[in-house]
C-alpha angles and dihedrals in degrees: 000000000000117000119240130182099244098162101054084239131087090270112115130204116234134181089273090064090059089058092066095106110318094172122104090195125102122248123286093021093302115143095231089231094061118058098223142009106273145156125277153304145236136267144159136221115314110271125223121250112278120267123262095250115107095028135061126232091272092050095254115133121265116226109284112257113245107268117235091211094249122124112229116204110213133214113327092351097271094117137021142189110243099167131269115343113268125243097024117153116231109238115233131195116249114255120228109288094007118142112234118245117256106249120200121184121198110193133182126212115217099004097212120161099221134169090288091061091216093147092059092040094056091044085061093044089054094048091050093051104043092255139135123195142198118244114199101205119208100226096216090059083083094052121088116235088237088065095044096125090065085079111083104191118195113263093001138088119271109277096018116139136168090217133050123266118246122256119248092256092048090053091053092045091049091051090054091050093048091052094050094041093056093047088053090057099260122139126246108209128160137263087185118232132282099026096227116178135176119009111024089005129121092289089065097044123109123228089259091053091049088050090056091049091051093046089054092048088058092045097053090055096042094047106035093121092057093044097046102030090226094141094156095064117093119250121262107266097237140071103239091206087067100031100053109077103140148003149180122255119229110265088001091273133148103018097151096061091033090060091051090053094043092059088066088061095046092241115178103207144008127210097191100102111125095233143305142180122287097270135133112281127259134187130266116200088346095307126107110256112217106179132182107261139228110248128188109262109222121260093006144072091245127115119213129195115255097251131099094239092058092055089048090051093052092047106039106359114224091339109109092187103054128163108317090209088068098046097098092045091051092047091055092046091051094048091046091048091057091043090050089057092044096050093045092062099028089062092033135031097349090227110168116265115226119198126183127199146168126217094249141135097221113161093003095314094293094142091057090049091048092052091049088052090053094047090053093044100050113020096073095046121116114275093005120128118191099200146150128272089248091055091051089052090050091053095046091050089054094057132092107263090223090056091050090051091054090047090054089057093063124102111234095249095037114131105219142202094227094201088068092052106034106050 
């Protein structure tokens, strides 16, 4: 690994820094987005790769066809086309000498509306702070446990899952949140299905097995009415064929073969990389690579990945109920770690900041409180845009490739003469 000055100080990141909690899984094999280890989930027949319409050969979106104003219910009524998504910013090309906006992406793995109502809570936090977010839906969260064997996970028995299935009420609540979130301009991506990690997990899957997993993720969303029997609920207001353009793999495993499979679906980005420096994104295998990022951990020379579980790991290991006397201290360290990363690029290279989370109550919910602190602190700042991964991809696609190449050459804390970069 090459060394890069990521702190704006003489401190250098080494391979050891990357070992500070690379996993995106929860402790004890839990998925982080499912409360306990459980059995399995539901799926339908594998679906063919999506048609070409809507995306160009390189996966970038074609101009949206003019909507005729008519809602088109799709398939069994689980989804619908209601026109272009509301509240989407129009990407513009940087003008010579113009400083890039500071993009911040808050993303959520699993996206279940459970008893803690964290999905609905953070929707409100986003609305109040001029933010939009990416929700990586676990497809089997829309599959009743009674239909678990519909899910055919790679290298596992039908219905197997490393996380628990959702209750019927949680499925209904999650559908309501997905509907509202999309109408508010948020993105619905995928966290795939059974959350398998380690042996026989995504890191061991072939491209063909990843393709099957992706097909089933589409199917669970497109056929939830058939699978659940909830015929009286309205359809989701989006066509998932068009909406789904990226995701994050459980435990950040298997990106190489996942990217090969994702190309068949014309996906535009992937957020499954197991960590990188705070630099401007590039593409892997023709797809935008949006990794978790190494951030300066407060009061130390350590770097920690930009996800709640990694702060947990550095504070209480695998114990999700650590010493309550330390909760407030850990909350502040987590908040300040995110803000360290934000300030480094906001006052430096302006590289996008990518943050990953789970709707969890680890250590008394301090990681949720820390993220809320960060949203409130940064999303209303001048020249800051708290956006979705899809919106970052839109903006990057609109830029001059030569300008992006120069941006990628900047160190995170580097103070720049923008006229020498954006020209």
